C-alpha positions as a Python dict, from the first residue, in 0.01 Angstrom:
ca = {
    (1, 'Q'): (0, 0, 0),
    (2, 'V'): (-191, -160, -282),
    (3, 'Q'): (-538, -307, -299),
    (4, 'L'): (-569, -645, -471),
    (5, 'V'): (-863, -811, -645),
    (6, 'E'): (-839, -1164, -784),
    (7, 'S'): (-1047, -1310, -1066),
    (8, 'G'): (-1046, -1608, -1299),
    (9, 'G'): (-1125, -1892, -1064),
    (10, 'G'): (-1384, -2156, -1142),
    (11, 'L'): (-1456, -2522, -1198),
    (12, 'V'): (-1243, -2718, -1443),
    (13, 'Q'): (-1181, -3083, -1520),
    (14, 'A'): (-850, -3247, -1442),
    (15, 'G'): (-600, -3173, -1716),
    (16, 'G'): (-761, -2840, -1796),
    (17, 'S'): (-632, -2486, -1760),
    (18, 'L'): (-726, -2166, -1582),
    (19, 'R'): (-569, -1824, -1571),
    (20, 'L'): (-596, -1624, -1253),
    (21, 'S'): (-560, -1249, -1262),
    (22, 'C'): (-485, -1010, -979),
    (23, 'A'): (-557, -643, -1039),
    (24, 'A'): (-376, -398, -816),
    (25, 'S'): (-449, -37, -741),
    (26, 'G'): (-174, 203, -644),
    (27, 'R'): (98, 390, -828),
    (28, 'T'): (381, 195, -664),
    (29, 'F'): (278, -148, -795),
    (30, 'S'): (601, -184, -991),
    (31, 'T'): (802, -178, -667),
    (32, 'Y'): (614, -470, -512),
    (33, 'A'): (699, -837, -528),
    (34, 'M'): (390, -1051, -582),
    (35, 'G'): (288, -1394, -471),
    (36, 'W'): (9, -1643, -527),
    (37, 'F'): (-92, -1857, -231),
    (38, 'R'): (-360, -2121, -191),
    (39, 'Q'): (-549, -2270, 98),
    (40, 'A'): (-747, -2592, 85),
    (41, 'P'): (-1001, -2684, 355),
    (42, 'G'): (-828, -2800, 671),
    (43, 'K'): (-483, -2707, 541),
    (44, 'E'): (-247, -2419, 597),
    (45, 'R'): (-202, -2146, 341),
    (46, 'E'): (89, -2230, 112),
    (47, 'V'): (279, -2039, -150),
    (48, 'V'): (223, -2147, -510),
    (49, 'A'): (441, -1901, -698),
    (50, 'A'): (609, -1566, -643),
    (51, 'I'): (783, -1304, -855),
    (52, 'D'): (1017, -1030, -748),
    (53, 'W'): (946, -666, -833),
    (54, 'S'): (1213, -670, -1105),
    (55, 'D'): (1036, -966, -1274),
    (56, 'V'): (1313, -1204, -1173),
    (57, 'P'): (1364, -1428, -995),
    (58, 'R'): (1045, -1632, -1002),
    (59, 'Y'): (971, -1897, -744),
    (60, 'Y'): (747, -2204, -765),
    (61, 'V'): (650, -2471, -518),
    (62, 'D'): (766, -2810, -643),
    (63, 'S'): (413, -2944, -689),
    (64, 'V'): (330, -2684, -957),
    (65, 'S'): (669, -2638, -1122),
    (66, 'G'): (637, -2691, -1497),
    (67, 'R'): (257, -2654, -1487),
    (68, 'F'): (204, -2302, -1349),
    (69, 'T'): (355, -1975, -1469),
    (70, 'I'): (353, -1645, -1284),
    (71, 'S'): (395, -1316, -1468),
    (72, 'K'): (372, -948, -1386),
    (73, 'D'): (257, -661, -1608),
    (74, 'D'): (351, -333, -1445),
    (75, 'A'): (185, -128, -1720),
    (76, 'K'): (-148, -293, -1640),
    (77, 'N'): (-89, -329, -1264),
    (78, 'T'): (-165, -698, -1298),
    (79, 'V'): (-11, -1026, -1195),
    (80, 'L'): (-121, -1346, -1365),
    (81, 'L'): (-104, -1712, -1275),
    (82, 'Q'): (-141, -1943, -1573),
    (83, 'M'): (-233, -2289, -1450),
    (84, 'N'): (-208, -2584, -1689),
    (85, 'S'): (-251, -2958, -1643),
    (86, 'L'): (-462, -2899, -1335),
    (87, 'K'): (-506, -3176, -1083),
    (88, 'P'): (-776, -3235, -819),
    (89, 'E'): (-516, -3159, -552),
    (90, 'D'): (-489, -2806, -691),
    (91, 'T'): (-839, -2739, -559),
    (92, 'A'): (-823, -2448, -312),
    (93, 'V'): (-894, -2082, -261),
    (94, 'Y'): (-619, -1889, -435),
    (95, 'Y'): (-495, -1558, -294),
    (96, 'C'): (-286, -1284, -446),
    (97, 'A'): (-43, -1101, -215),
    (98, 'A'): (199, -810, -241),
    (99, 'A'): (526, -754, -58),
    (100, 'A'): (736, -440, -52),
    (101, 'G'): (1100, -497, -144),
    (102, 'R'): (1271, -814, -261),
    (103, 'L'): (1157, -1156, -146),
    (104, 'Y'): (1478, -1360, -137),
    (105, 'S'): (1428, -1675, 71),
    (106, 'S'): (1119, -1535, 244),
    (107, 'Y'): (894, -1575, -62),
    (108, 'A'): (709, -1868, 96),
    (109, 'L'): (621, -1693, 421),
    (110, 'P'): (270, -1544, 435),
    (111, 'S'): (393, -1304, 704),
    (112, 'R'): (635, -1152, 451),
    (113, 'Y'): (348, -1007, 249),
    (114, 'D'): (187, -673, 328),
    (115, 'C'): (-140, -685, 133),
    (116, 'W'): (-382, -963, 38),
    (117, 'G'): (-674, -1006, -197),
    (118, 'Q'): (-1003, -1165, -102),
    (119, 'G'): (-932, -1494, -280),
    (120, 'T'): (-1085, -1683, -570),
    (121, 'Q'): (-1204, -2044, -565),
    (122, 'V'): (-1044, -2300, -797),
    (123, 'T'): (-1207, -2641, -814),
    (124, 'V'): (-1061, -2924, -1022),
    (125, 'S'): (-1284, -3226, -1075),
    (126, 'S'): (-1147, -3572, -1141),
}
């Protein structure tokens, strides 16, 4: 398994950008698919974006498509989430997660993922 630590959250005005980073420990990072989830108060955890271990395909929830980009750097054991044109409804705790094997249609299921980070808060003010 891998251990995951997120960073890069914070407070930003609507229309601004943030880049979240997830650092992973473990020599088998390159064989893991990675996902970013978020959870707002009173809501269920939802997938934001996911990337398969081979770097493709990449998945995005409709509400962030065209604004967020997920990428994976196996040499640095890092997965990034570039978030542009942020909206107040993007406010949530963002979690990084790792899944062994390919994701296919299960990319949106939290239960598909084997390891989770502690989360980082993203707050977008209007």
